[in-house]
VOGU-3710 file (C-alpha; in Angstrom, 3 decimals, decimal comma):
1> mttqvkipqn> 38,550/-38,830/8,803  35,442/-37,291/7,788  35,279/-34,210/5,679  32,673/-31,424/5,059  30,899/-31,552/1,684  29,342/-28,248/0,543  26,120/-28,182/-1,368  26,772/-26,682/-4,917  25,313/-23,173/-5,452  21,798/-23,058/-7,147
11> ttisfktdlk> 21,220/-26,689/-5,882  18,161/-27,747/-3,928  18,004/-31,132/-2,197  14,582/-32,274/-1,164  12,786/-35,450/0,023  9,415/-36,475/1,429  8,631/-38,818/4,335  5,321/-40,382/5,580  4,165/-39,748/9,105  6,369/-42,562/10,380
21> gniifvnddl> 9,568/-40,749/8,975  10,139/-43,274/6,043  11,258/-41,586/2,798  8,788/-41,965/-0,055  10,378/-39,495/-2,498  13,963/-38,172/-3,076  15,220/-35,837/-5,788  18,305/-36,499/-7,963  20,494/-33,728/-6,350  20,120/-35,370/-2,950
31> vklsefgrse> 20,858/-38,943/-4,433  24,037/-37,529/-5,930  25,091/-35,537/-2,938  24,540/-38,274/-0,368  26,187/-40,973/-2,469  23,214/-43,292/-1,650  21,228/-45,095/-4,384  17,682/-44,178/-4,769  16,589/-47,708/-3,686  18,761/-47,352/-0,651
41> llghsfkkiq> 16,785/-44,386/0,571  13,209/-45,057/-0,441  11,250/-46,858/2,199  14,074/-46,199/4,740  13,895/-43,684/7,791  15,179/-40,156/7,081  17,777/-41,004/10,000  19,692/-42,807/7,498  20,986/-39,403/6,072  20,706/-37,619/9,326
51> hpetpgavds> 24,043/-37,123/11,133  24,375/-39,209/14,364  25,561/-36,015/16,134  22,203/-34,301/15,811  21,017/-33,294/19,348  17,702/-34,654/20,592  16,710/-30,956/21,181  16,576/-30,440/17,387  14,343/-33,402/16,831  12,065/-32,346/19,760
61> qifktlnsne> 11,933/-28,749/18,284  11,031/-29,975/14,949  8,409/-32,507/16,248  6,872/-29,610/18,321  6,703/-27,177/15,431  5,328/-29,671/12,808  2,699/-30,874/15,314  1,318/-27,311/15,509  1,088/-27,353/11,658  3,831/-24,687/11,323
71> pwngmlknqt> 7,046/-24,815/9,123  10,247/-25,430/10,764  13,625/-23,630/9,565  16,977/-24,274/10,777  20,516/-25,772/10,161  20,663/-29,660/9,988  23,835/-31,714/9,696  23,501/-34,716/7,340  25,881/-37,584/6,243  26,782/-39,208/3,162
81> ksgnyfwant> 27,173/-42,996/2,408  31,146/-42,603/2,610  30,887/-41,019/6,138  31,383/-37,401/4,970  28,955/-34,662/6,191  27,122/-31,542/4,720  25,248/-28,654/6,447  21,883/-27,668/4,885  19,713/-24,556/5,605  16,630/-26,701/5,809
91> titpyydaeg> 12,946/-25,913/5,748  10,527/-28,575/6,840  6,807/-28,299/6,062  3,901/-30,609/6,394  2,139/-31,716/3,231  -1,465/-32,673/2,934  -3,775/-34,829/0,858  -6,759/-33,649/-1,118  -8,895/-33,676/2,153  -6,335/-31,298/3,981
101> ktvgqmyvgr> -5,064/-34,023/6,247  -1,340/-34,239/7,109  0,229/-37,193/5,304  3,959/-36,401/5,840  6,749/-33,907/5,756  8,602/-32,184/2,956  12,304/-31,507/3,626  13,947/-28,816/1,375  17,709/-27,918/1,858  19,811/-25,284/0,387
111> tasetqikkg> 23,357/-24,014/0,613  24,369/-22,622/4,030  26,649/-19,610/4,584  29,731/-19,913/6,732  28,082/-17,896/9,510  24,984/-20,197/9,513  27,377/-23,187/9,694  29,315/-21,781/12,611  26,058/-21,170/14,552  24,842/-24,667/13,745
121> elfylnpksq> 28,169/-26,191/14,955  27,891/-24,221/18,302  24,436/-25,264/18,797  25,347/-29,015/17,933  28,200/-28,748/20,488  26,095/-27,362/23,335  22,447/-27,032/22,639  21,489/-26,234/26,338  23,830/-23,082/26,455  22,481/-21,958/23,156
131> qsgfilnpkk> 18,886/-22,282/24,218  19,471/-20,346/27,397  21,194/-17,645/25,247  18,159/-17,395/23,115  16,118/-16,758/26,224  18,410/-13,782/27,210  18,005/-12,253/23,756  15,331/-9,422/23,856  14,290/-10,237/20,226  13,721/-13,868/20,958
141> ilykfkiktk> 11,718/-12,939/24,010  9,508/-10,599/21,866  9,231/-13,360/19,259  7,678/-15,754/21,852  4,615/-13,393/22,283  1,667/-13,093/19,779  1,084/-9,781/18,097  -2,019/-9,306/20,206  -0,054/-9,635/23,417  2,501/-7,196/22,316
151> llfvfglmai> 0,023/-4,673/21,167  -1,790/-4,875/24,459  1,484/-4,476/26,259  2,255/-1,358/24,237  -1,127/0,116/24,714  -0,997/-0,780/28,254  2,236/0,987/28,700  0,959/3,967/26,781  -2,165/4,110/29,169  0,105/3,687/32,296
161> mmmvlginli> 2,456/6,545/30,841  -0,616/8,558/30,259  -2,012/7,882/33,857  1,346/8,670/35,438  1,469/11,912/33,490  -1,983/12,810/34,471  -1,513/12,093/38,068  1,826/13,807/37,924  -0,013/17,126/36,489  -2,628/16,656/39,095
171> likkveyega> -0,163/16,391/41,998  1,584/19,504/40,550  -1,497/21,327/40,465  -2,445/20,074/43,948  0,881/21,410/45,212  0,114/24,676/43,286  -3,388/24,783/44,907  -2,073/24,143/48,422  0,693/26,739/47,931  -1,696/29,307/46,586
181> fnrfkgaeyn> -4,279/28,428/49,477  -1,539/28,683/52,038  -0,413/32,027/50,735  -4,175/33,031/50,761  -4,497/32,057/54,414  -1,187/33,765/55,174  -2,280/36,982/53,347  -5,590/36,859/55,383  -3,361/36,415/58,516  -1,193/39,342/57,643
191> lslaqlmrlt> -4,212/41,430/56,781  -5,584/40,709/60,325  -2,194/41,682/61,791  -1,972/44,827/59,704  -5,395/45,911/61,183  -4,094/45,117/64,628  -0,902/46,984/64,118  -2,832/50,053/62,679  -5,231/50,029/65,681  -2,346/49,507/68,119
201> akhrgllarv> -0,285/52,315/66,703  -3,312/54,570/66,819  -3,913/53,439/70,443  -0,382/54,206/71,224  -0,667/57,807/70,004  -4,074/58,441/71,745  -2,860/57,056/74,958  0,332/59,049/74,740  -1,818/62,084/74,669  -4,086/60,818/77,534
211> lsgdlsakeg> -0,976/60,104/79,659  0,401/63,591/78,637  -2,737/65,246/80,224  -4,855/65,486/77,022  -8,046/64,030/78,338  -9,914/64,844/75,105  -8,093/61,742/73,638  -9,383/59,319/76,350  -12,694/58,666/74,522  -10,926/57,915/71,293
221> slkienelds> -8,454/55,668/73,097  -11,419/53,741/74,676  -13,065/53,461/71,216  -9,816/52,126/69,747  -9,433/49,598/72,623  -12,994/48,339/71,834  -11,924/47,965/68,092  -8,784/46,268/69,236  -10,755/43,891/71,275  -13,106/42,985/68,345
231> syqkflelne> -10,111/42,582/65,988  -8,300/40,376/68,522  -11,310/38,172/68,640  -11,187/37,747/64,909  -7,483/37,292/65,060  -7,700/34,553/67,710  -10,301/32,738/65,637  -7,911/32,895/62,525  -5,044/31,672/64,942  -7,086/28,692/66,091
241> eegkhfhvye> -7,485/27,705/62,430  -4,080/28,453/60,982  -1,757/29,413/63,813  -0,381/26,014/64,336  -0,094/25,429/60,613  2,111/28,602/60,353  3,921/27,846/63,553  2,809/31,250/65,340  0,024/29,801/67,532  1,951/30,410/70,827
251> lsketyndwk> 3,441/33,611/69,668  -0,026/34,982/68,662  -1,577/33,893/72,023  1,440/35,650/73,767  0,719/38,717/71,768  -2,805/38,744/72,756  -2,038/38,286/76,366  0,465/41,204/76,219  -2,326/43,324/74,879  -4,602/42,157/77,636
261> hlkevnlnlt> -2,032/43,118/80,268  -1,363/46,497/78,608  -4,985/47,239/78,601  -5,321/46,661/82,213  -2,158/48,648/83,309  -1,965/51,388/80,638  -3,402/54,143/82,675  -0,901/53,611/85,380  2,013/53,740/83,007  4,239/56,931/82,186
271> pkesyiahvk> 3,960/57,966/78,536  7,557/56,462/78,044  6,491/53,153/79,620  3,322/53,119/77,559  5,410/53,825/74,452  7,823/50,976/75,189  5,020/48,552/75,881  3,342/49,343/72,599  6,512/48,979/70,729  7,119/45,729/72,190
281> likkmlnvns> 3,718/44,611/71,159  4,015/45,849/67,699  7,488/44,129/67,369  5,813/40,786/68,307  3,122/41,520/65,771  5,966/42,123/63,297  7,526/38,849/64,365  4,214/37,070/63,827  4,085/38,718/60,416  7,475/37,544/59,406
291> evgessglfl> 6,980/33,999/60,540  3,592/33,778/58,790  5,276/35,026/55,638  7,872/32,279/55,828  5,572/29,575/56,769  2,838/30,212/54,217  5,458/30,704/51,516  4,611/34,400/50,861  8,293/35,186/50,950  8,945/32,377/48,401
301> dpdkdtyfmi> 6,280/33,345/45,892  8,088/33,366/42,425  5,371/35,301/40,579  6,149/38,792/39,698  2,786/40,160/40,045  2,673/39,268/43,755  6,261/39,225/44,693  6,718/43,039/44,946  3,259/43,277/46,660  4,342/40,884/49,302
311> dvslsklpyl> 7,663/42,519/49,784  5,963/45,945/50,291  3,143/44,528/52,475  5,247/42,307/54,738  8,636/43,926/54,799  8,409/47,657/54,095  5,063/49,065/54,952  4,769/47,763/58,437  8,285/49,087/59,177  7,450/52,494/57,645
321> aeklgqlrat> 4,242/52,559/59,811  6,278/51,670/62,856  8,698/54,370/62,005  6,011/57,013/61,644  4,526/55,669/64,873  7,949/56,242/66,573  7,991/59,793/64,906  4,584/60,477/66,512  5,315/59,288/69,760  8,773/60,922/69,987
331> glaylgkgek> 7,403/64,287/68,688  4,412/64,266/71,100  6,798/63,571/74,119  8,927/66,340/72,899  6,063/68,810/72,536  4,556/67,566/75,881  7,795/68,671/77,737  7,666/72,079/76,323  10,699/74,208/77,458  12,066/71,171/79,290
341> aedsekiliq> 12,649/69,290/76,080  16,210/68,522/75,161  18,089/69,028/71,836  18,907/65,287/71,747  15,305/64,564/71,244  15,107/66,868/68,129  18,292/64,859/66,827  16,302/61,639/67,470  13,257/63,209/65,473  15,489/63,999/62,655
351> eimgailghf> 17,048/60,555/62,443  13,599/58,976/62,476  12,511/61,241/59,666  15,630/60,232/57,653  14,717/56,598/58,125  11,144/57,412/57,140  12,382/59,092/53,922  14,603/56,009/53,123  11,501/53,846/53,575  9,560/55,890/51,107
361> eaisvsitfi> 12,197/55,738/48,678  12,464/51,873/48,725  8,780/51,492/48,667  8,487/53,879/45,673  10,721/51,344/43,749  8,650/48,418/44,635  5,401/50,370/43,822  6,899/50,966/40,332  7,326/47,260/39,754  3,777/46,616/41,146
371> tkfnpdskti> 2,491/49,016/38,689  4,366/47,322/35,917  3,252/43,780/36,726  -0,203/44,500/38,048  -2,525/46,360/35,503  -5,157/46,407/38,128  -3,173/48,114/40,870  -4,448/51,665/40,355  -6,128/51,837/43,816  -2,871/50,856/45,610
381> vdtykhaead> -0,792/53,202/43,569  -3,135/56,231/44,036  -3,481/55,584/47,837  0,290/55,200/48,247  1,061/58,308/46,019  -1,416/60,348/48,223  0,333/59,227/51,354  3,773/59,886/49,701  2,555/63,345/48,767  1,538/64,111/52,420
391> fpslhaliqn> 5,006/63,305/53,808  6,769/66,401/52,564  4,073/68,490/54,232  4,634/66,655/57,491  8,377/66,774/56,950  8,052/70,752/56,393  5,913/71,050/59,433  8,287/69,331/61,826  11,300/71,020/60,327  9,830/74,559/60,488
401> rvikekkttl> 7,876/74,277/63,709  9,574/71,792/65,751  13,261/71,492/64,785  13,949/75,046/63,769  11,900/76,801/66,384  13,646/77,260/69,830  10,149/77,412/71,442  7,715/75,422/69,353  4,280/77,016/68,494  2,956/73,649/67,171
411> kpieyynatt> 0,262/72,171/69,284  0,337/68,443/70,136  -3,100/67,877/68,695  -1,942/69,340/65,347  1,160/67,239/65,263  -0,840/64,101/66,323  -3,353/64,593/63,539  -0,687/65,208/60,894  1,328/62,002/61,845  -1,800/59,983/62,560
421> nlidqifnvn> -3,312/60,886/59,215  -0,091/59,637/57,332  0,067/56,390/59,458  -3,562/55,744/58,682  -2,848/56,185/55,020  0,089/53,722/55,167  -1,829/51,160/57,088  -4,696/51,752/54,449  -2,208/50,976/51,631  -1,052/47,797/53,376
431> eiiskqlsek> -4,502/46,595/53,938  -5,469/47,257/50,303  -2,301/45,268/49,273  -3,209/42,412/51,733  -6,705/42,184/50,374  -5,591/42,234/46,785  -2,995/39,544/47,642  -5,789/37,462/49,239  -7,911/37,826/46,211  -5,062/36,834/43,929
441> flqrakvakn> -4,118/33,821/45,921  -7,633/32,713/46,301  -8,102/33,020/42,626  -4,902/31,091/41,927  -6,140/28,274/44,366  -9,439/28,110/42,435  -7,713/28,058/39,090  -5,332/25,319/40,245  -8,277/23,282/41,540  -10,218/23,677/38,391
451> yaiiitivtv> -7,192/22,868/36,301  -6,614/19,671/38,430  -10,292/18,737/37,884  -10,005/19,418/34,076  -6,709/17,359/33,951  -8,531/14,523/35,771  -11,411/14,652/33,291  -9,139/14,828/30,329  -6,850/12,006/31,635  -9,963/9,707/32,156
461> siltflillq> -11,291/10,632/28,684  -7,997/9,951/27,029  -7,484/6,569/28,907  -11,163/5,677/27,816  -10,190/6,717/24,265  -6,928/4,875/24,231  -8,757/1,619/25,518  -11,405/1,938/22,809  -8,664/2,777/20,253  -6,571/-0,222/21,459
471> yliiqsimsv> -9,513/-2,519/21,139  -10,412/-1,235/17,618  -6,762/-1,372/16,428  -6,083/-4,900/17,716  -9,310/-6,207/16,434  -8,653/-4,663/12,851  -5,124/-5,977/12,763  -5,679/-9,446/14,322  -8,724/-10,035/12,087  -6,864/-9,328/8,936
481> irnstniisq> -3,844/-11,362/9,961  -6,014/-14,368/11,303  -8,044/-14,384/8,069  -5,107/-13,990/5,806  -3,304/-16,729/7,716  -6,133/-19,028/7,600  -6,571/-18,669/3,875  -2,930/-19,154/3,078  -2,608/-22,187/5,311  -5,849/-23,783/3,930
491> ivrgsgelke> -4,358/-23,252/0,345  -1,031/-24,850/1,343  -2,968/-27,680/2,965  -5,217/-28,244/-0,017  -8,481/-27,399/1,890  -8,721/-23,875/0,420  -9,007/-22,440/-3,059  -6,672/-20,215/-4,931  -9,466/-17,976/-5,792  -9,737/-16,694/-2,207
501> nldygihdei> -9,786/-12,887/-2,023  -7,088/-11,170/0,225  -8,120/-7,553/-0,583  -9,853/-6,235/2,654  -9,859/-2,561/1,396  -7,053/-1,734/3,770  -4,757/1,158/2,476  -1,865/0,637/4,831  1,302/-1,355/4,608  -0,481/-4,515/5,538
511> ggllkwmgvf> -3,074/-3,746/2,874  -0,352/-3,356/0,211  1,233/-6,566/1,336  -2,179/-8,431/1,107  -2,867/-6,914/-2,488  0,445/-8,244/-3,666  -0,167/-11,638/-2,216  -3,445/-11,596/-3,913  -1,698/-10,926/-7,214  0,742/-13,635/-6,414
521> ilniteivfi> -1,942/-16,052/-5,719  -3,646/-15,156/-9,117  -0,261/-15,823/-11,022  -0,036/-19,214/-9,003  -3,461/-20,130/-9,997  -2,586/-19,553/-13,699  0,526/-21,584/-13,353  -1,089/-24,304/-11,402  -3,927/-24,526/-14,119  -1,143/-24,932/-16,880
531> lrqvsgelsd> 0,694/-27,332/-14,806  -2,247/-29,505/-14,182  -3,015/-29,673/-17,885  0,523/-30,401/-18,839  1,084/-32,908/-16,078  -1,829/-34,922/-17,108  -0,862/-34,651/-20,669  2,780/-35,721/-19,711  1,339/-38,635/-17,815  -0,810/-39,821/-20,728
541> kskeaanlvr> 1,954/-39,322/-23,324  4,432/-41,270/-21,166  1,909/-44,111/-20,761  1,367/-44,170/-24,587  5,090/-44,225/-24,965  5,459/-46,961/-22,635  2,857/-49,006/-24,527  4,436/-48,300/-27,790  7,762/-49,505/-26,482  6,261/-52,635/-25,305
551> nysattqdqa> 4,846/-53,200/-28,714  8,301/-52,569/-30,279  9,700/-55,190/-27,659  7,278/-57,731/-28,705  7,976/-57,065/-32,407  11,706/-57,387/-31,689  11,167/-60,740/-30,000  9,327/-61,957/-32,998  12,032/-60,748/-35,208  14,642/-62,583/-33,166
561> asteetsaat> 12,726/-65,756/-33,510  12,456/-65,346/-37,322  16,189/-64,679/-37,462  17,042/-67,834/-35,546  14,811/-69,870/-37,839  16,546/-68,236/-40,892  19,990/-68,889/-39,375  18,966/-72,624/-38,905  17,801/-72,764/-42,509  20,984/-71,322/-43,518
571> eelaasvenv> 23,025/-73,794/-41,690  20,973/-76,572/-43,335  21,624/-74,965/-46,640  25,254/-74,836/-45,988  25,451/-78,486/-45,119  23,418/-79,326/-48,307  25,669/-77,484/-50,525  28,794/-79,091/-48,887  27,304/-82,380/-49,477  26,438/-81,574/-53,050
581> flsistqadh> 30,086/-80,327/-53,678  31,441/-83,557/-52,140  28,962/-85,664/-53,976  29,872/-83,943/-57,285  33,517/-84,475/-56,490  33,440/-88,133/-55,606  30,329/-89,503/-57,206  29,340/-88,132/-60,600  27,050/-91,020/-61,058  24,586/-89,734/-58,432
591> lkeiekvtld> 23,133/-87,119/-60,824  19,646/-88,041/-60,003  20,091/-87,639/-56,355  21,832/-84,383/-57,038  18,867/-83,208/-59,130  16,484/-84,198/-56,158  18,781/-82,259/-53,819  18,738/-79,420/-56,199  15,117/-79,447/-56,282  14,873/-79,452/-52,565
601> fkiamaevan> 17,362/-76,662/-52,350  15,157/-74,723/-54,858  12,142/-75,209/-52,504  14,121/-74,059/-49,509  15,388/-71,013/-51,464  11,763/-70,107/-52,281  11,009/-70,437/-48,487  14,037/-68,190/-47,848  12,686/-65,784/-50,340  9,250/-65,618/-48,695
611> amvgmtnlte> 10,863/-65,299/-45,214  12,930/-62,331/-46,612  9,811/-60,699/-47,969  8,165/-61,056/-44,538  11,227/-59,895/-42,690  11,304/-56,854/-45,174  7,709/-56,042/-44,492  8,367/-56,404/-40,725  11,252/-54,071/-40,736  9,348/-51,520/-42,646
621> efyrqandgm> 6,474/-51,725/-40,163  8,905/-51,483/-37,291  10,636/-48,472/-38,970  7,274/-46,669/-39,373  6,380/-47,376/-35,590  9,671/-46,196/-34,449  9,374/-43,050/-36,446  5,933/-42,459/-34,853  7,519/-43,000/-31,392  10,239/-40,505/-32,102
631> lttkntadsi> 7,563/-37,849/-33,237  5,473/-38,687/-30,098  8,656/-38,195/-27,929  9,403/-34,957/-29,749  5,868/-33,636/-29,028  6,184/-34,627/-25,385  9,427/-32,755/-25,144  7,822/-29,725/-26,604  5,032/-29,816/-24,068  7,558/-30,128/-21,210
641> htvnqkaeli> 9,425/-27,224/-22,737  6,205/-25,379/-22,483  5,745/-26,263/-18,867  9,399/-25,115/-18,226  8,597/-21,731/-19,789  5,498/-21,401/-17,593  7,419/-22,348/-14,531  9,865/-19,565/-15,165  6,905/-17,290/-14,469  6,986/-18,494/-10,956
651> devvniinei> 10,534/-17,120/-10,470  9,494/-13,663/-11,642  6,495/-13,630/-9,157  8,817/-14,907/-6,464  11,283/-12,076/-7,115  8,475/-9,610/-6,952  7,476/-11,114/-3,562  11,081/-10,937/-2,456  11,362/-7,228/-3,515  8,185/-6,555/-1,483
661> sdrtnllaln> 9,553/-8,519/1,609  12,752/-6,392/1,348  10,930/-3,153/1,037  8,822/-4,012/3,996  11,867/-5,035/5,967  13,327/-1,582/4,990  10,229/0,305/5,994  10,133/-1,655/9,329  13,938/-0,560/9,867  12,996/3,112/9,097
671> aaieaaragd> 10,069/2,870/11,483  12,318/1,503/14,136  14,812/4,340/13,641  12,172/6,863/13,772  10,692/5,203/16,971  14,128/5,198/18,509  14,449/8,959/17,737  11,057/9,562/19,496  12,372/7,959/22,704  9,974/6,347/25,216
681> lgrgfavvaq> 7,024/7,507/23,271  8,044/5,628/20,184  8,568/2,326/21,853  5,073/1,129/20,852  5,709/2,011/17,214  8,952/0,137/17,272  7,372/-3,058/18,528  4,785/-2,565/15,650  7,494/-2,073/13,126  9,357/-5,082/14,347
691> eigklaeqta> 6,093/-7,061/13,947  5,643/-5,861/10,396  9,380/-6,967/9,930  8,579/-10,299/11,156  5,479/-10,602/8,900  7,809/-9,718/5,938  10,261/-12,394/7,099  7,473/-14,851/7,222  6,346/-13,973/3,807  9,935/-14,454/2,639
701> lntrniqslt> 10,000/-17,844/4,251  6,754/-18,792/2,413  8,215/-17,377/-0,770  11,260/-19,530/-0,407  9,054/-22,629/0,110  7,220/-21,901/-3,171  10,622/-21,146/-4,855  11,719/-24,588/-3,547  8,645/-26,186/-5,000  9,169/-24,422/-8,230
711> tdtknaikts> 12,737/-25,534/-8,299  11,815/-29,166/-7,721  9,222/-28,839/-10,577  11,876/-27,283/-12,844  14,343/-29,944/-11,859  11,740/-32,613/-12,731  10,971/-30,914/-15,922  14,743/-30,801/-16,876  14,911/-34,459/-15,895  11,978/-35,183/-18,089
721> vglmmnteas> 13,527/-33,296/-20,955  16,702/-35,212/-20,639  14,920/-38,475/-20,590  12,822/-37,387/-23,597  15,974/-36,438/-25,403  17,505/-39,909/-24,510  14,343/-41,501/-25,782  14,472/-39,550/-29,010  18,232/-40,469/-29,431  17,349/-44,188/-28,845
731> frellsnisk> 14,611/-43,959/-31,303  17,002/-42,429/-33,885  19,671/-45,193/-33,202  16,750/-47,578/-33,531  15,781/-46,207/-36,926  19,445/-46,313/-38,004  19,619/-50,073/-36,899  16,394/-50,738/-38,790  17,849/-49,013/-42,026  20,941/-51,289/-41,562
741> iqetaklvss> 18,570/-54,377/-41,289  16,816/-53,199/-44,433  20,110/-52,923/-46,336  21,153/-56,342/-44,982  17,815/-57,836/-46,200  18,388/-56,203/-49,676  21,822/-58,042/-49,745  20,179/-61,249/-48,729  17,461/-60,880/-51,235  19,905/-60,091/-53,912
751> aqdkqtadth> 21,985/-63,288/-52,689  18,718/-65,192/-52,868  17,791/-64,216/-56,364  21,279/-65,112/-57,441  20,883/-68,361/-55,628  17,602/-69,014/-57,478  19,218/-68,295/-60,694  22,043/-70,697/-59,913  19,539/-73,316/-58,803  17,856/-72,995/-62,211
761> rivesvhkin> 21,185/-73,390/-63,887  21,907/-76,426/-61,782  18,426/-78,005/-62,748  19,229/-77,233/-66,428  22,753/-78,577/-65,971  21,894/-81,878/-64,281  21,608/-83,597/-67,622  24,940/-82,239/-68,781  26,887/-83,157/-65,542  28,490/-85,905/-67,186
771> enslhilnaa> 29,748/-83,671/-70,093  30,618/-80,696/-67,916  31,539/-81,936/-64,396  34,097/-79,146/-64,035  31,363/-76,594/-64,536  29,241/-78,116/-61,949  32,205/-78,339/-59,504  32,708/-74,616/-60,066  28,967/-73,830/-59,654  28,979/-75,838/-56,418
781> sqekiaveei> 32,052/-73,877/-55,230  30,018/-70,566/-55,945  27,042/-72,006/-54,215  29,285/-72,522/-51,163  30,364/-68,967/-51,156  26,826/-67,626/-51,533  25,849/-69,777/-48,616  28,523/-68,315/-46,414  27,328/-64,628/-47,556  23,875/-65,694/-46,545
791> sksietiatg> 25,097/-66,909/-43,172  26,951/-63,607/-42,538  23,897/-61,638/-43,571  21,692/-63,669/-41,142  24,347/-62,883/-38,301  24,109/-59,156/-39,061  20,305/-59,408/-38,860  20,519/-61,240/-35,645  22,998/-58,510/-34,230  20,662/-55,726/-35,291
801> tqviadnslv> 17,687/-57,476/-33,772  19,590/-57,795/-30,449  20,447/-54,147/-30,494  16,747/-53,257/-31,142  15,725/-55,345/-28,156  18,304/-53,760/-25,886  17,216/-50,117/-26,958  13,605/-51,098/-26,445  14,386/-52,077/-22,758  16,179/-48,649/-22,253
811> lletakdiev> 13,325/-46,903/-23,922  10,792/-48,740/-21,674  12,627/-47,757/-18,541  12,897/-44,115/-19,733  9,052/-44,123/-20,514  8,475/-45,325/-16,903  10,567/-42,695/-15,369  8,698/-40,057/-17,392  5,460/-41,573/-16,227  6,528/-41,406/-12,511
821> tgehlqtvve> 7,806/-37,876/-12,971  4,322/-36,848/-14,475  2,386/-38,481/-11,583  4,599/-36,760/-9,001  4,107/-33,382/-10,864  0,294/-34,025/-10,957  0,215/-34,906/-7,229  1,960/-31,844/-6,219  -0,254/-29,681/-8,435  -3,428/-31,277/-7,341
831> tyky> -2,727/-30,045/-3,820  -3,912/-26,551/-4,977  -7,471/-26,028/-5,676  -8,913/-23,310/-7,871
//
């Protein structure tokens, strides 16, 4: 059963592949975590550590992203040699040669959170559903579009909203214009009707006099008939234009036909019949007046300056005039009867006067409001006040000389003139109000029309301005983003230089981000400059160390050969001493042969002495070279330590960039909140904010890549420091072993000096062997012991030499590792130009 292995905190796994996907570099953390040996990974496909459950959609997405020269980031499931697995938050970026050509991919993995692992597991289980889920996500949909497309959409939406708003205002003003124009036409129609009613009422009074026998009124009635004919012609023309629109066309035609009929038969009618015919005609006119008021919207006018004028003109003054007309006709009929008049007619006259008084009171209230809301209504008010002031005189006249007198002394002509004068004043007020209404509604129509024209011009101007502003804003933003992206991508690919300037003189948030990115590039330039120097120096020092170790190895081999020769000589010496000892014990008579053997032994001891001197000189030279190697290693370690200190600066700069990115994200979040508060008008600014947030996330991603590179560099430096420390320890152990060899050589030299002295004593004692064979036997025994000591010393030297040889091989491997690390560091640094 497989188990999940977690990447330790503060650990970064990384490896490089060529364009075929074969691994060409792997760091120590990945080697340790994957349980594969370095040699098992190098030269093999990256799929060796990729988990077999990886969906093909992941590989396709990675391939598509890298082919567009863009970095890919996501969750990858990897396997270990033992079959376990681990999740890594992986960033894959193309890397380039000195000419900017893509030569492979760089994989950098970090610890993944539990949330990221759960999302990765869901995606691996069902990649199709996850992909469709992404499509339904509004943010994912927005991320699919470029900034230019989103800005065009936002500005286009604003332009459409502005156009809709302008059209809406134009339509509103169109409705206002049409309403004002309809009311204007309605006021003209009612003005024409008021003139007709005034003339008809006047004709009714004159004809009543004529029919009552007052022939002096006939000429006036004929004159009024001509005026009525002329007014009806104008009325008919107006009816042809607006009658159907106001739904009074047929009723107006019918009114005119009634007038024609009345005109033809009026002389054949009795006064009462004539009065009734005129009343019917005026009622039809009042019906037309009411219908026009409703159809034209006069009754629905909401403005205070015209509302009360319409109420007085359409509803009150015509009925007041009609009541006055009834008062005139009833009074003339009463006066015409003379003594035959009945009291019921007086009561009717009093009722009509009461109704007239009520109309005056109602109209007076409306006139007060007209005065209040119309500063230019002086003519209306004055004319009405004059008519209102004349009514008490008429009222007193009727009361005193008609109602109260049993036999009236009031002449019909006086009564007619008094009532007609008041009726003419009321109609005059109505005509003045109708004219002012016409003027007001005409002015309103003109204002609405002009306002609609102004709105159209303003809307077109604003749309033109928005289009121009949209073009300028998109060009300014996109040019900065494109140039900055090209510069940074060229720097990463190695085709650009670190000295590129990102300061465009912009003072907004993008300008601030570019300035800090410029500062970051300057810091990277300094670090790259130092790393390039140190990496070259590290490579040279490692090569020198390797050469020195090779020399040490050759010297060690020579030392081993010398030791073998010395060991052989020691064995021969031991054999000779044994023979001498046996010869002395068994054959004392072979003194001459012993003397010869002793001389040979003396010569051999001299050779041993010379060999020991050479070995001593060789160990001293080897000690000096080893000490120089240790000092060189120490200097190299100090240089690497300096590189490590400079690399720490990258973390500080990366922290600054991360802080800027966080602040930019916070600013984008605040802008999105404010845009949400602004409602629909803030949607454009929300998208821009989201795009700024996205730019900050992309900056953070690039920062993480740089941090990954820095981490690899620091890990390589730490590895180099460890290797250098191991090398220094090896040198120290080598020096310790050389010291032991020197001490052993001193013992061997001391034994050799003693052996030489013994040899001299043997030579001197050869002649005395016969007398002192026991001393010779003891001396031979001591010689045997000395030879054994020499043999032991030679074995010690041989052991020390072997230790030196083994340490030399370890030191050589360490020097090679340092050389590879230096070359890798130099390759990474040379990617950046300055």
